[in-house]
C-alpha positions as CSV (number, residue, x, y, z in Angstrom):
1,X,22.0,1.4,27.6
2,X,25.1,2.4,25.9
3,X,25.1,6.1,25.6
4,X,26.2,5.7,21.8
5,X,22.7,3.7,21.5
6,X,21.0,6.0,23.6
7,X,22.0,9.0,21.4
8,X,20.9,7.2,18.4
9,X,17.7,6.2,20.2
10,X,16.8,10.3,21.2
11,X,17.9,11.2,17.6
12,X,15.4,9.5,16.2
13,X,12.5,9.5,18.4
14,X,9.4,10.9,17.1
15,X,7.8,13.6,19.0
16,X,4.0,12.1,18.8
17,X,2.6,9.3,20.4
18,X,0.1,7.0,18.1
19,X,-3.5,8.3,18.2
20,X,-4.9,5.0,19.5
21,X,-2.7,2.0,20.5
22,X,-3.6,-0.9,19.4
23,X,-4.1,-4.2,21.1
24,X,-1.4,-7.1,20.8
25,X,-3.6,-9.8,18.8
26,X,-4.6,-9.3,15.9
27,X,-6.0,-11.7,13.0
28,X,-4.2,-13.6,10.9
29,X,-6.5,-14.8,7.5
30,X,-4.5,-18.3,7.2
31,X,-5.8,-20.3,4.0
32,X,-5.7,-24.4,4.2
33,X,-6.5,-26.8,1.1
34,X,-8.7,-29.6,2.4
35,X,-7.7,-32.7,1.3
36,X,-11.0,-34.5,-0.3
37,X,-11.4,-38.8,-0.3
38,X,-9.9,-39.5,-3.7
39,X,-12.8,-40.8,-4.4
40,X,-14.5,-37.9,-4.0
41,X,-12.6,-35.9,-6.9
42,X,-12.2,-32.4,-6.7
43,X,-15.3,-30.5,-8.2
44,X,-17.4,-29.5,-5.4
45,X,-20.7,-28.1,-5.8
46,X,-21.9,-27.8,-2.3
47,X,-21.2,-27.2,1.6
48,X,-23.7,-27.9,4.0
49,X,-23.7,-28.3,8.4
50,X,-25.7,-31.0,9.3
51,X,-25.4,-31.3,14.0
52,X,-22.0,-32.4,14.0
53,X,-20.8,-33.3,10.3
54,X,-19.7,-31.0,7.8
55,X,-21.3,-32.4,4.2
56,X,-19.6,-32.0,1.1
57,X,-21.2,-32.8,-2.0
58,X,-18.6,-33.5,-5.0
59,X,-19.9,-34.1,-8.9
60,X,-19.1,-38.2,-7.9
61,X,-20.8,-38.4,-4.9
62,X,-21.2,-37.0,-0.3
63,X,-19.2,-37.1,2.0
64,X,-19.1,-36.4,5.1
65,X,-16.3,-34.9,8.1
66,X,-17.0,-35.8,11.3
67,X,-13.7,-36.0,13.8
68,X,-11.3,-34.8,10.9
69,X,-12.0,-38.0,9.2
70,X,-14.0,-38.2,5.6
71,X,-16.8,-41.1,5.0
72,X,-18.8,-41.3,1.5
73,X,-18.9,-43.2,-1.4
74,X,-19.4,-42.4,-4.9
75,X,-22.7,-42.3,-6.3
76,X,-22.8,-44.3,-10.0
77,X,-24.5,-40.5,-11.7
78,X,-22.9,-36.9,-12.3
79,X,-23.9,-34.7,-9.9
80,X,-25.1,-31.3,-10.6
81,X,-26.3,-29.9,-6.9
82,X,-27.6,-30.9,-3.9
83,X,-30.2,-29.5,-1.0
84,X,-30.0,-30.3,2.5
85,X,-33.8,-30.6,4.2
86,X,-35.5,-30.1,7.4
87,X,-33.8,-33.7,8.6
88,X,-30.0,-33.2,7.6
89,X,-31.0,-35.6,4.6
90,X,-29.3,-34.8,1.0
91,X,-31.2,-34.7,-2.1
92,X,-29.0,-34.6,-5.1
93,X,-29.6,-33.7,-8.6
94,X,-28.4,-34.7,-12.0
95,X,-28.6,-32.4,-15.2
96,X,-32.6,-34.2,-15.2
97,X,-33.2,-35.6,-12.4
98,X,-33.9,-36.4,-8.1
99,X,-32.5,-38.5,-5.9
100,X,-31.9,-38.7,-2.3
101,X,-29.4,-40.1,-0.7
102,X,-31.9,-42.7,1.8
103,X,-33.3,-44.8,-0.8
104,X,-36.8,-45.1,1.2
105,X,-37.3,-41.2,0.9
106,X,-37.4,-41.5,-3.3
107,X,-39.5,-39.4,-4.9
108,X,-40.9,-40.1,-8.8
109,X,-38.9,-37.6,-11.1
110,X,-39.6,-34.2,-12.8
111,X,-41.5,-34.2,-15.9
112,X,-38.9,-32.7,-17.9
113,X,-38.3,-31.8,-21.4
114,X,-35.3,-32.6,-23.6
115,X,-33.7,-29.4,-22.9
116,X,-34.7,-28.6,-19.5
117,X,-31.5,-28.9,-16.5
118,X,-32.4,-28.7,-12.7
119,X,-30.1,-25.5,-11.5
120,X,-31.0,-24.9,-8.0
121,X,-32.7,-27.2,-5.3
122,X,-34.4,-25.7,-1.9
123,X,-37.1,-27.5,0.6
124,X,-39.6,-25.2,1.7
125,X,-41.2,-27.8,4.2
126,X,-40.6,-31.3,4.9
127,X,-43.4,-31.9,1.9
128,X,-42.6,-29.2,-0.5
129,X,-39.6,-29.4,-2.5
130,X,-38.8,-26.3,-5.4
131,X,-36.7,-26.7,-8.5
132,X,-35.6,-24.5,-10.5
133,X,-34.8,-25.5,-14.3
134,X,-33.2,-23.2,-17.0
135,X,-37.4,-23.3,-18.0
136,X,-38.8,-22.2,-15.1
137,X,-40.2,-23.1,-11.3
138,X,-41.6,-26.6,-10.2
139,X,-43.0,-27.8,-7.2
140,X,-43.3,-31.4,-5.7
141,X,-45.8,-32.1,-2.8
142,X,-46.5,-35.8,-3.2
143,X,-46.9,-34.7,-7.2
144,X,-45.1,-32.1,-8.9
145,X,-47.2,-29.1,-11.1
146,X,-45.4,-26.6,-13.1
147,X,-46.2,-22.6,-12.3
148,X,-47.1,-20.5,-14.9
149,X,-45.9,-17.4,-14.3
150,X,-42.3,-18.9,-14.3
151,X,-42.7,-20.3,-17.5
152,X,-39.7,-19.8,-19.6
153,X,-37.3,-18.4,-17.5
154,X,-34.1,-19.3,-15.4
155,X,-34.5,-19.6,-12.1
156,X,-31.2,-19.7,-10.0
157,X,-32.2,-19.4,-6.6
158,X,-34.6,-20.0,-4.4
159,X,-34.9,-18.5,-0.6
160,X,-37.4,-17.9,1.9
161,X,-37.6,-15.6,5.1
162,X,-39.5,-15.7,8.7
163,X,-42.1,-14.1,7.6
164,X,-43.3,-17.4,5.3
165,X,-42.2,-15.2,1.8
166,X,-40.7,-17.3,-1.3
167,X,-38.3,-15.6,-3.0
168,X,-37.0,-16.9,-6.6
169,X,-34.2,-15.0,-8.7
170,X,-34.9,-15.8,-12.2
171,X,-33.5,-14.0,-15.4
172,X,-36.9,-12.2,-16.0
173,X,-37.7,-10.5,-12.1
174,X,-37.4,-10.9,-8.7
175,X,-40.6,-12.6,-7.5
176,X,-41.9,-13.0,-4.2
177,X,-45.0,-14.9,-2.9
178,X,-46.8,-13.9,-0.4
179,X,-49.5,-15.1,1.2
180,X,-50.2,-17.1,-1.8
181,X,-50.3,-14.7,-4.9
182,X,-47.0,-14.4,-6.8
183,X,-45.7,-11.1,-7.4
184,X,-42.3,-9.2,-10.0
185,X,-40.7,-6.9,-7.5
186,X,-39.4,-5.5,-10.7
187,X,-43.2,-3.9,-11.3
188,X,-42.8,-2.7,-8.4
189,X,-39.9,-2.1,-6.2
190,X,-36.5,-3.1,-8.1
191,X,-34.4,-1.0,-9.7
192,X,-34.6,-0.8,-13.6
193,X,-30.4,-0.9,-14.2
194,X,-30.5,-5.0,-12.2
195,X,-32.5,-5.6,-15.8
196,X,-34.8,-8.1,-14.4
197,X,-32.0,-10.5,-13.7
198,X,-31.0,-11.8,-10.3
199,X,-28.7,-15.1,-9.7
200,X,-28.4,-15.5,-6.1
201,X,-30.5,-15.0,-2.9
202,X,-30.3,-15.5,0.8
203,X,-32.2,-14.4,4.0
204,X,-30.0,-12.1,6.2
205,X,-30.2,-10.0,9.8
206,X,-32.1,-13.0,11.5
207,X,-33.8,-14.5,8.1
208,X,-35.9,-11.2,8.4
209,X,-34.7,-9.1,5.1
210,X,-33.8,-11.2,1.8
211,X,-30.4,-9.8,0.6
212,X,-30.1,-10.4,-3.5
213,X,-27.6,-10.1,-6.3
214,X,-28.0,-8.5,-9.3
215,X,-25.3,-8.1,-12.3
216,X,-24.2,-5.0,-11.4
217,X,-25.0,-5.4,-7.1
218,X,-25.7,-6.8,-3.9
219,X,-28.9,-5.1,-2.5
220,X,-31.5,-6.1,0.3
221,X,-35.0,-6.2,1.1
222,X,-35.1,-5.2,4.4
223,X,-38.3,-5.9,6.1
224,X,-38.7,-2.6,8.2
225,X,-38.0,-1.1,4.5
226,X,-34.0,0.1,5.0
227,X,-33.6,-1.7,1.9
228,X,-29.7,-1.0,0.8
229,X,-28.0,-1.9,-2.1
230,X,-23.7,-2.6,-3.1
231,X,-22.3,-1.7,-6.0
232,X,-18.9,-0.8,-7.3
233,X,-19.4,2.4,-5.8
234,X,-19.7,0.7,-3.0
235,X,-16.9,-1.4,-2.6
236,X,-18.3,-4.2,-4.1
237,X,-15.0,-6.2,-6.3
238,X,-16.7,-7.9,-8.9
239,X,-19.5,-9.7,-9.7
240,X,-22.2,-10.5,-10.7
241,X,-22.3,-12.3,-7.6
242,X,-23.3,-16.2,-7.6
243,X,-23.7,-17.2,-4.0
244,X,-24.5,-15.3,-1.2
245,X,-24.1,-16.7,3.0
246,X,-24.3,-14.8,6.1
247,X,-21.8,-14.6,9.4
248,X,-22.8,-13.0,12.3
249,X,-21.2,-9.7,11.3
250,X,-21.5,-9.3,7.1
251,X,-21.9,-11.4,4.1
252,X,-19.5,-13.9,2.5
253,X,-20.0,-13.4,-1.3
254,X,-18.7,-16.0,-4.2
255,X,-18.2,-15.0,-7.9
256,X,-16.2,-16.7,-11.0
257,X,-13.4,-14.5,-10.2
258,X,-13.1,-15.0,-6.1
259,X,-14.8,-14.8,-3.0
260,X,-15.6,-12.0,-0.8
261,X,-16.1,-11.2,2.5
262,X,-18.0,-7.8,3.3
263,X,-18.1,-6.9,7.0
264,X,-16.9,-3.4,8.2
265,X,-14.6,-3.6,5.2
266,X,-13.9,-5.3,2.1
267,X,-11.5,-8.5,1.4
268,X,-11.4,-10.0,-1.6
269,X,-9.5,-13.2,-1.9
270,X,-8.8,-14.5,-5.0
271,X,-5.7,-16.5,-7.0
272,X,-3.7,-19.3,-5.6
273,X,-3.2,-17.8,-2.4
274,X,-6.5,-17.8,-1.5
275,X,-8.2,-20.4,-3.5
276,X,-8.0,-23.9,-5.5
277,X,-10.0,-22.0,-8.5
278,X,-11.5,-18.4,-8.9
279,X,-15.0,-20.6,-9.3
280,X,-16.7,-19.9,-5.9
281,X,-19.6,-23.1,-6.0
282,X,-20.5,-22.6,-2.5
283,X,-19.3,-21.4,1.2
284,X,-20.3,-23.0,3.9
285,X,-19.4,-20.9,7.5
286,X,-18.0,-23.7,10.2
287,X,-17.4,-20.5,13.2
288,X,-16.9,-17.1,13.4
289,X,-13.4,-17.3,12.4
290,X,-13.5,-20.2,9.9
291,X,-14.7,-20.9,6.1
292,X,-15.1,-23.3,4.1
293,X,-15.0,-22.7,0.0
294,X,-16.2,-25.1,-2.7
295,X,-14.7,-24.5,-6.1
296,X,-14.2,-26.9,-9.1
297,X,-10.4,-27.9,-7.7
298,X,-11.0,-28.3,-4.2
299,X,-11.9,-27.0,-0.6
300,X,-10.0,-24.0,1.0
301,X,-11.1,-22.9,4.5
302,X,-9.2,-19.8,5.1
303,X,-9.3,-19.1,9.0
304,X,-8.9,-16.4,11.4
305,X,-6.1,-17.2,13.2
306,X,-5.8,-14.9,17.1
307,X,-1.5,-14.2,17.2
308,X,0.3,-11.2,17.3
309,X,3.1,-9.8,15.3
310,X,5.9,-11.4,17.1
311,X,4.1,-14.4,16.6
312,X,4.3,-13.8,12.8
313,X,7.9,-12.6,12.6
314,X,8.6,-15.8,14.1
315,X,7.5,-18.1,11.5
316,X,7.9,-15.9,8.9
317,X,12.2,-16.4,10.7
318,X,11.5,-19.9,10.8
319,X,10.2,-19.5,6.4
320,X,14.0,-18.1,6.1
321,X,16.1,-20.1,8.5
322,X,14.7,-23.3,6.0
323,X,14.3,-21.8,2.9
324,X,16.2,-18.2,2.4
325,X,20.0,-18.4,4.5
326,X,22.3,-19.5,1.0
327,X,25.5,-19.1,3.2
328,X,24.5,-16.0,4.9
329,X,22.9,-14.1,2.6
330,X,18.8,-13.6,2.1
331,X,17.1,-13.4,-0.5
332,X,13.5,-15.2,-2.4
333,X,14.1,-18.8,-3.2
334,X,12.9,-20.8,-6.1
335,X,10.6,-23.9,-6.4
336,X,10.8,-26.3,-8.8
337,X,7.4,-27.1,-8.8
338,X,5.1,-23.7,-9.1
339,X,3.3,-23.7,-5.4
340,X,5.5,-26.2,-4.2
341,X,7.9,-25.7,-1.0
342,X,9.3,-28.8,-0.7
343,X,10.6,-28.4,-4.4
344,X,12.8,-25.0,-2.5
345,X,15.8,-24.4,-3.9
346,X,18.5,-21.5,-3.4
347,X,20.3,-19.5,-6.6
348,X,22.2,-16.8,-6.6
349,X,20.5,-13.3,-7.4
350,X,22.2,-10.4,-9.1
351,X,21.2,-7.9,-5.7
352,X,22.1,-10.5,-3.0
353,X,24.4,-7.8,-1.4
354,X,21.2,-5.2,-0.8
355,X,18.4,-7.5,0.1
356,X,20.7,-9.1,2.9
357,X,21.9,-5.5,4.4
358,X,17.7,-5.3,5.1
359,X,17.3,-8.3,6.3
360,X,20.6,-7.2,8.9
361,X,18.8,-4.0,9.9
362,X,15.4,-5.6,10.5
363,X,17.7,-8.3,12.2
364,X,19.6,-5.4,14.5
365,X,15.6,-3.6,15.1
366,X,14.6,-7.3,16.5
367,X,17.7,-7.3,18.9
368,X,17.9,-3.9,20.3
369,X,14.1,-4.1,21.0
370,X,13.7,-7.6,22.4
371,X,17.4,-8.6,24.2
372,X,16.5,-11.6,22.1
373,X,20.4,-13.4,21.5
374,X,19.3,-15.6,18.4
375,X,18.2,-11.8,16.5
376,X,21.7,-11.0,17.3
377,X,22.8,-13.8,16.1
378,X,21.9,-14.1,13.1
379,X,22.7,-10.4,12.8
380,X,26.4,-11.7,13.1
381,X,26.0,-13.8,10.5
382,X,24.4,-11.6,7.9
383,X,27.2,-8.7,8.7
384,X,29.8,-11.2,8.2
385,X,27.7,-12.2,5.2
386,X,28.3,-8.3,4.0
387,X,32.4,-8.5,4.9
388,X,32.4,-11.5,2.2
389,X,31.2,-9.5,-0.4
390,X,34.1,-7.0,-0.3
391,X,36.5,-10.1,0.7
392,X,35.8,-11.8,-2.6
393,X,36.2,-9.6,-5.2
394,X,40.1,-8.8,-4.0
395,X,39.1,-4.6,-4.5
396,X,39.4,-3.1,-1.1
397,X,35.6,-1.5,-0.3
398,X,34.3,-3.1,-3.3
399,X,31.5,-5.3,-2.3
400,X,30.5,-7.9,-5.2
401,X,26.7,-7.9,-5.9
402,X,26.8,-12.2,-4.8
403,X,29.2,-14.9,-4.1
404,X,29.4,-18.7,-4.2
405,X,31.1,-21.5,-2.9
406,X,33.5,-22.3,-5.5
407,X,32.6,-25.7,-6.2
408,X,28.4,-24.2,-6.0
409,X,26.8,-24.2,-8.8
410,X,25.7,-20.2,-10.7
411,X,23.2,-18.9,-13.0
412,X,24.3,-16.0,-15.2
413,X,22.8,-12.9,-15.0
414,X,19.8,-11.8,-17.0
415,X,20.4,-8.8,-16.6
416,X,20.5,-6.6,-20.1
417,X,23.9,-5.1,-18.7
418,X,26.7,-7.8,-18.5
419,X,27.6,-9.4,-14.8
420,X,30.3,-11.8,-14.6
421,X,31.4,-14.0,-12.0
422,X,34.9,-14.3,-11.0
423,X,37.0,-16.7,-8.6
424,X,38.2,-15.0,-5.0
425,X,42.2,-14.3,-4.8
426,X,42.2,-17.6,-2.7
427,X,40.2,-19.5,-5.1
428,X,37.7,-20.6,-2.5
429,X,35.2,-18.5,-4.0
430,X,33.6,-17.0,-7.7
431,X,31.5,-13.2,-6.9
432,X,29.6,-11.2,-9.3
433,X,30.4,-7.9,-10.7
434,X,29.0,-4.5,-11.6
435,X,28.2,-3.8,-8.5
436,X,25.2,-1.1,-8.0
437,X,24.5,1.8,-5.8
438,X,21.9,-0.3,-5.0
439,X,24.5,-2.4,-3.0
440,X,26.1,0.7,-1.7
441,X,23.3,2.3,-0.7
442,X,22.8,-1.1,1.4
443,X,25.5,-1.7,2.6
444,X,26.0,2.6,4.1
445,X,22.5,2.1,5.5
446,X,22.8,-0.8,7.1
447,X,26.5,-1.3,9.0
448,X,25.8,1.5,10.9
449,X,22.4,0.4,12.6
450,X,24.5,-3.2,12.9
451,X,27.4,-1.1,14.9
452,X,25.4,1.3,17.3
453,X,22.9,-1.9,18.1
454,X,24.7,-4.8,17.6
455,X,28.1,-4.7,17.4
456,X,30.6,-5.5,20.3
457,X,34.2,-4.0,20.6
458,X,35.7,-6.3,18.1
459,X,32.7,-5.7,15.7
460,X,32.7,-2.5,15.6
461,X,36.2,-1.7,14.6
462,X,35.6,-4.0,11.9
463,X,32.8,-2.2,11.0
464,X,34.4,1.5,10.5
465,X,36.9,-0.5,8.5
466,X,34.3,-1.9,6.5
467,X,32.9,1.8,5.9
468,X,35.9,3.4,5.5
469,X,36.8,1.1,2.7
470,X,33.6,1.1,1.1
471,X,33.7,5.1,0.9
472,X,37.5,5.9,0.2
473,X,36.7,3.5,-2.8
474,X,34.6,6.0,-4.4
475,X,36.1,9.6,-3.5
476,X,39.8,7.8,-4.4
477,X,38.6,6.9,-8.1
478,X,36.6,10.2,-8.7
479,X,33.3,9.4,-7.3
480,X,33.4,5.7,-9.1
481,X,32.5,2.2,-7.8
482,X,34.8,0.5,-9.8
483,X,34.4,-2.7,-11.4
484,X,37.4,-5.5,-11.3
485,X,38.2,-4.1,-15.5
486,X,39.4,-0.9,-14.0
487,X,35.6,1.0,-15.4
488,X,33.4,2.2,-14.0
489,X,29.9,0.2,-13.0
490,X,26.7,0.7,-14.4
491,X,25.3,2.8,-12.1
492,X,28.0,3.1,-9.7
493,X,28.5,6.9,-10.4
494,X,28.6,10.1,-8.5
495,X,30.6,12.1,-10.3
496,X,29.9,16.0,-10.9
497,X,30.1,15.3,-14.8
498,X,27.6,13.2,-14.6
499,X,24.8,13.9,-12.6
500,X,24.9,17.4,-13.3
501,X,26.2,18.2,-17.1
502,X,24.8,14.4,-18.5
503,X,21.6,14.2,-19.9
504,X,21.0,10.2,-19.2
505,X,22.2,10.6,-15.5
506,X,19.0,13.6,-15.3
507,X,16.6,10.9,-13.6
508,X,20.0,10.0,-10.9
509,X,20.4,13.5,-10.4
510,X,18.9,14.1,-7.2
511,X,19.3,10.2,-5.8
512,X,23.0,10.0,-6.6
513,X,23.9,13.3,-5.0
514,X,21.6,12.1,-1.5
515,X,23.9,9.1,-1.7
516,X,27.1,10.1,-1.9
517,X,26.5,13.0,0.8
518,X,24.9,10.8,3.4
519,X,28.2,8.2,2.4
520,X,30.6,11.2,3.2
521,X,28.5,12.0,6.1
522,X,28.6,8.7,7.8
523,X,32.2,7.7,7.1
524,X,33.1,11.4,8.8
525,X,31.2,10.3,12.0
526,X,32.9,6.8,12.0
527,X,36.2,8.1,11.4
528,X,37.0,11.4,12.2
529,X,38.8,12.1,8.9
530,X,38.2,14.9,7.0
531,X,38.7,14.3,3.7
532,X,35.2,12.6,3.8
533,X,33.6,16.5,5.3
534,X,36.4,18.5,2.8
535,X,34.8,15.9,-0.8
536,X,30.9,17.2,1.4
537,X,32.0,20.8,1.1
538,X,33.0,20.4,-2.2
539,X,30.6,18.2,-3.9
540,X,27.7,20.5,-1.7
541,X,29.5,24.4,-2.8
542,X,31.4,23.7,-5.5
543,X,28.4,21.6,-7.4
544,X,24.8,22.0,-5.9
545,X,24.3,18.5,-4.2
546,X,22.5,19.6,-1.1
547,X,20.2,21.2,-3.7
548,X,20.1,18.5,-6.1
549,X,18.7,16.5,-2.6
550,X,15.6,18.6,-3.3
551,X,14.7,16.4,-6.5
552,X,15.4,13.2,-5.1
553,X,12.8,10.9,-6.2
554,X,11.4,12.1,-9.5
555,X,7.4,12.5,-10.0
556,X,4.1,13.8,-11.4
557,X,4.4,14.1,-15.0
558,X,7.8,11.9,-15.1
559,X,7.0,8.0,-14.6
560,X,7.5,6.0,-10.9
561,X,10.1,4.1,-10.3
562,X,9.1,2.3,-7.1
563,X,13.0,0.3,-7.4
564,X,14.5,3.6,-6.2
565,X,12.1,4.3,-3.3
566,X,15.7,2.0,-1.4
567,X,17.9,4.5,-2.7
568,X,16.3,7.2,-2.1
569,X,15.3,7.0,1.9
570,X,18.0,4.6,3.0
571,X,20.1,7.9,2.6
572,X,17.9,10.1,4.3
573,X,18.8,7.9,7.8
574,X,22.8,8.8,8.0
575,X,22.3,12.2,6.7
576,X,20.2,13.2,9.2
577,X,21.6,11.3,12.2
578,X,25.2,12.7,11.1
579,X,24.1,16.7,10.4
580,X,22.7,18.2,13.4
581,X,24.8,21.3,13.0
582,X,24.3,20.9,9.2
583,X,23.3,25.0,7.6
584,X,22.2,22.1,4.4
585,X,19.9,20.4,7.3
586,X,16.6,21.9,6.6
587,X,17.2,21.1,2.4
588,X,17.4,17.0,3.6
589,X,14.2,17.7,5.4
590,X,12.5,19.5,2.8
591,X,13.4,16.8,0.3
592,X,12.8,14.1,2.5
593,X,9.4,15.7,2.8
594,X,8.8,15.6,-0.4
595,X,10.0,12.2,-1.3
596,X,7.4,10.9,1.8
597,X,4.5,12.6,-0.3
598,X,5.5,11.0,-3.7
599,X,5.3,7.5,-1.6
600,X,2.4,8.5,0.3
601,X,-0.4,6.9,-1.8
602,X,1.6,3.8,-1.9
603,X,1.0,2.5,1.9
604,X,4.4,0.6,1.8
605,X,4.6,0.4,5.6
606,X,8.5,0.9,5.1
607,X,8.3,4.6,3.9
608,X,5.4,5.6,6.0
609,X,7.9,3.7,9.4
610,X,10.9,5.5,8.1
611,X,9.0,9.0,7.5
612,X,8.1,9.0,10.6
613,X,11.2,8.7,12.7
614,X,12.8,10.8,10.8
615,X,10.5,13.7,9.9
616,X,9.3,13.3,13.7
617,X,5.6,12.9,13.0
618,X,2.7,10.4,12.3
619,X,3.6,9.7,8.8
620,X,0.4,7.4,8.4
621,X,1.2,4.7,11.1
622,X,-2.0,3.5,11.6
623,X,-2.2,2.7,7.8
624,X,1.5,0.8,8.2
625,X,0.1,-0.9,11.1
626,X,-2.5,-2.3,9.3
627,X,-0.4,-3.5,6.2
628,X,1.6,-5.3,8.1
629,X,-1.2,-6.8,9.6
630,X,-2.7,-7.5,6.5
631,X,0.4,-9.0,5.0
632,X,0.5,-12.9,4.0
633,X,1.8,-15.6,5.9
634,X,2.0,-17.4,2.5
635,X,5.1,-15.3,0.5
636,X,4.7,-17.8,-2.0
637,X,4.4,-15.2,-5.3
638,X,1.4,-16.7,-7.0
639,X,0.2,-14.5,-9.8
640,X,-2.8,-12.4,-8.4
641,X,-5.1,-10.3,-11.1
642,X,-7.1,-7.3,-10.3
643,X,-7.6,-6.0,-13.9
644,X,-11.2,-7.2,-13.5
645,X,-12.2,-5.3,-10.8
646,X,-14.9,-3.0,-10.3
647,X,-13.5,-1.1,-7.2
648,X,-10.2,-0.2,-8.2
649,X,-10.1,2.9,-10.4
650,X,-8.2,2.7,-13.4
651,X,-5.5,5.1,-13.6
652,X,-5.1,6.2,-17.7
653,X,-1.6,6.5,-17.5
654,X,0.6,2.5,-17.7
655,X,3.0,2.1,-15.3
656,X,6.6,2.5,-16.6
657,X,6.9,-1.2,-17.3
658,X,3.7,-0.2,-19.6
659,X,1.0,-2.1,-17.4
660,X,-2.1,-1.7,-16.4
661,X,-2.2,0.3,-12.9
662,X,-5.5,1.7,-10.1
663,X,-4.8,5.0,-9.5
664,X,-5.2,3.7,-5.3
665,X,-2.7,0.4,-3.9
666,X,-4.1,-3.1,-4.0
667,X,-4.4,-4.0,-0.3
668,X,-1.6,-6.3,0.3
669,X,-3.2,-9.8,0.6
670,X,-4.5,-8.6,-2.7
671,X,-1.4,-8.3,-4.6
672,X,1.4,-9.6,-5.5
673,X,4.1,-10.4,-2.6
674,X,5.6,-7.3,-3.0
675,X,9.6,-6.1,-1.5
676,X,8.6,-2.6,-0.6
677,X,10.6,-2.2,-4.6
678,X,7.7,-2.6,-6.6
679,X,4.0,-1.1,-7.9
680,X,1.7,-1.6,-5.6
681,X,-0.8,-0.1,-7.6
682,X,-0.2,-3.1,-10.8
683,X,-3.9,-4.8,-11.1
684,X,-1.9,-7.8,-12.1
685,X,1.4,-9.7,-10.8
686,X,3.2,-12.5,-9.7
687,X,5.6,-15.3,-11.6
688,X,2.6,-18.4,-10.8
689,X,4.2,-19.8,-7.3
690,X,8.1,-20.2,-9.3
691,X,9.4,-18.1,-6.8
692,X,8.4,-17.4,-2.6
693,X,10.1,-14.4,-1.0
694,X,11.9,-13.9,2.4
695,X,9.3,-11.8,4.4
696,X,12.3,-9.2,5.2
697,X,10.2,-6.7,3.8
698,X,7.4,-7.8,6.9
699,X,10.5,-8.1,9.1
700,X,12.3,-4.8,8.3
701,X,9.0,-2.4,9.4
702,X,7.7,-4.5,12.0
703,X,11.0,-4.5,13.7
704,X,12.8,-0.7,13.4
705,X,8.5,0.2,14.0
706,X,8.2,-1.6,17.3
707,X,12.1,-0.4,18.1
708,X,10.6,3.6,17.9
709,X,7.6,2.7,19.8
710,X,4.9,2.7,17.3
711,X,2.8,-1.2,18.3
712,X,3.4,-3.3,21.1
């Protein structure tokens, strides 16, 4: 190992060990749309497993899936429900009729009034069928009979336990038949809060217990008397629950707004990342790792696939290679047809420079962790893209926000602050101006990591020179980033007059003070030029920049800007690495402690990892691991809505964008795709499937954490 790499690793090796090293294998949820035959339509009503085949009942007919193939045909009637008898035969229901798919097994039609509608079917024995309607319960055992106890009730579900007790869920009580007698359990057992209204039933615990749903809960009537109930305060995300399906370790739960899994924890699946339609009609447990979910718009398969985080990283790298590399710049892609990755295309973005720098960091840690030559090649390619960002501007030390070939189509920025395109000096490129502190912060963070972990001797010289030119540009222009027009860019300001004396820069005072100090220390480390030290001491001693850094993350009574977290955390890395004997080092560590506390509740893995590395203590590494494991492989930015949920506490304060938010972060699979610069507590997010993220957020957190020995 080269001495400088060894020193770099030792400098930030945390003085702690993760209490429980995770297994290399974990289980990733993968959603697949099940393609139905054309004649089946999409409206899937019921799903059954019968011997070696799966049966799907849609509004148009019965279709069987075996050995990867569908068979079946349309029915001449519109179906609304179905049931399976003990012989594996399907019984279909229309609004007012019941039919067997086998002609020889037909029964006489139930005597329904003109306003009656069939809601549910249940075969108790080969000779006893129960039919629930909106006007009561009927039984057929060769002839029809109506049960007077349920007259006028809406019967939503019927189930039976191993003791032979029949349960009927209605809007006028939960009924149980024991030894031939009917009892309304709302008169003896059930909570008043259930309002005598019940929706779904299923047997549970080897069919000994009965689980039910009411307007606000899911509960269990246990055979041994150990009843239980789950409500919003227990973690139930939404209801009322209309479908209940047990599995070995818990329950699958269906609602009108999404699918829920309850085992040792709660998981909520909603939006087109997981379901064709949020309304769950039925749930079929295929095996211990696979479930099919029936909706009005088709069937989704959700399967837990065993993989390692490294395998996940490889899949994301494949996605980037296919759809996210635009002439060396890495950013999200656009989809001409929402959700359709075959329509993906790339366009310039305002912060191409920043996000490309972040990808460079990920690839550097990747290479340093594994020695993978492909990661090294990607890192070099990405470093050259950062070099090109400066070269195309023709201004020493001034990187463009983005670039494109002169012949490439470009999109004008929609930012409220004007950004213009210019030709490169050689006429071969065009570049976007008004470069932000975001780009400079990203570049000065990424370039030293490339230097230490990847670069050869010739690339090290280029890296040093690029750092030098960038910082020289700032100090030569009185701590400003000067644009094509000779004026400071909108956000490229680090001058004391602005930061310390202008109300317009109050919010950025701590952030930008932290940044410029980190830039100067980084430049001094790589060049040895004392001028950077002189500027550093001038800003610290004459203008209090080290003390300003204590307030780098404004929060509490002020709004929280998650987009500034990058501008906050990246500078610490260089500043702490290159100030070993600096008398202000303790101030910087205090600043970092304060910044970590401000983001701790967000559960953003990269900040957990970076804080753990730089503070040399465990800053919720286990939470970071859980989040990167849950990070979805579907990187499409679907619309994800959570404002209807029961389990998420609502914050009385709205977000900085005047949107409703929770007081707790929404788990990664249940929220919009995040690039660690967005609010993880905002209820509703996403752009409706119009973009696909690159996944570099995952790569950064994973590879940095792995490099420092946090997992695998």
